[in-house]
N, C-alpha and C positions, 0 to 999 in steps of 0.2 A: 402517474408519478414517473418521472424519469430520473436516471442517475447521471450526475455530471462530475467529471474530474477536472479540477482547477489546479493549475500550476501557478504559483505566486512567487515572484521575486521580491524579496524584502531586504531592508537594511539589516545587517548582522549586528543587532543591538539587543540589549536585554529588554524583556517585556513584550517583544513583537509577537511571539506565539500567543501570549495571553491576550493581547489586544485583538488579534485576528479571531481567536476562538471566542472572545467576548462579543464580537460583532455578531456571530452566529447565535450565541445564547441570548443576547438581549432581544433578538427578533424572534426567538422561539424556533430557530432552525436547528435541525440535528446534523451533526457531523458523523458520517459513517466511518471514516478513517482519516487520519492526518499523519503525515510524515514531514520531517523537516531536517535539513542539514546544510552545511556550508557549501558554497559552490567553489569553482576553481579560483575565483577572486574572493579572498577572505572578507571583503567588505559586504558581501551579500550572502544570504541564505535562500534556499528554495524550499517552499512548502508545497506539498501536494495534498489537496483536500478533496475528499469524495463526499458528496452530499446528494440528497434526493429530494425532489419536490416537483411542483408543476412548473411549467416554462416561465411564467411570470415571476414566481418566487426566485427561481434560479437566475434569471436576468437581473433581478433587483439585487441579490446578494453579490453578483459579479460586479455590478456598478458600484455598490457600496464599498467593496474591497478596494477597487481602483482608487477611490477617494481617500483612503487611509494615508496618513503622513508617511509611514514607513514603507508603504507598498510602492515598488518601482514599476511592476508590470503584472498583469493577470492574463492568463491564457486559458481557454477551454480546450482540453485535449479531446479532440474528436476521435472516435474509435478507428476510423480508416486512415487518419493522418498522424497517428502517434503510436508510441510503444509504451505500454504500461505493464508493470510487473509487481509482484509481491513475494516476500520471503516468508516461509513458514518452517517452524521446527515442530516435529511431532515425536513425542516419547511414547512408545508402545511396550506393553508387557509381552514378553515372548518366552516361552519355554524353549529349551535347546532344540527340541524336535520341530518347533514352529519357526525358528530363526530363518532358515533358508527360504521358506514361503514368503515371509515378510520382506526379505531382501529382494526376492524376485519381483514382487509388486513394486518395490522402490525402483528397481532397475527399469521396469516398463515406463515409469513416469520420469525417469532420469533424476530421481531423488538420490541424494548421497547419504550414506550412513556415516555419521560423524562421531558417534560414540556407541560402544558396545559394552554392556555389563552382563553378568551371568543371567539376569532375568529381564533385561530391557534393551531396546535399541532407541537411539535418537537419530532421526532422519531430517535432512535439510532439503528444502525444495523451493525453487522459484518458478514463477509462471503467472498466467492469468488466473483470475478468481475461479473460473469454471474448472480449470485443470486442478487447482488446489482442492476444490470441493469434491471433485471426483476421486482424488487420492484419499481424502478423509473418509469418504463413503466406503471405499474398498478396505481401508485400514480398520474400519469398524468391526471386521471379523476378528480383530485382535483387541485387546483392552487398551484404549487410548488413555494413558496416564496423565499426560499434559500436552497442550497444544498452544503455541504462540505464533501470532501472525504480525507482521510489521505494518500492514496497511499498504496501499498502492502508492507507487511512485512512477513517474513517467516523463517522457520527453516527446515533443512534436518531431515528426520526421522531416528530413531534408534541412537545407541551410538557408532557403529563401526567407524564412520567417524568424531567423535567429536575431534576437534583440538583447540577449544577455547570456551570461555564462551558466 
């Protein structure tokens, strides 16, 4: 099984997200993460879908996505030719004497403390999935109260392959 990151340019119309997700579910394919947002041109949105499967299944889903009426373009983001990131918020319980230790770990990972209360910290971090997972593992020394991840978003490198905003 391999993981594939697809970036999909779609018309910015209602129901597009549902139709794209429905294509996966009708065929029994799982979506690991999905993000969507408008591009610089308000007529289009970009979706980033992370899915896992064998090569034949991934090729099939890529071709089927390209055939959808609302889909303008589908790209596979190759690891060496793209930049992919994820945002994560982590709320950890900290006693006053633990606060500096938690902040030190956050500093090492370039996480930013975005909220402080008397018994917890909320930290924001962006990066690749491996970096985020390593941070979560180190924060396990503290009590993780809540964790939210956005899912991966990404762009291909360079300007040679640019076909949309």
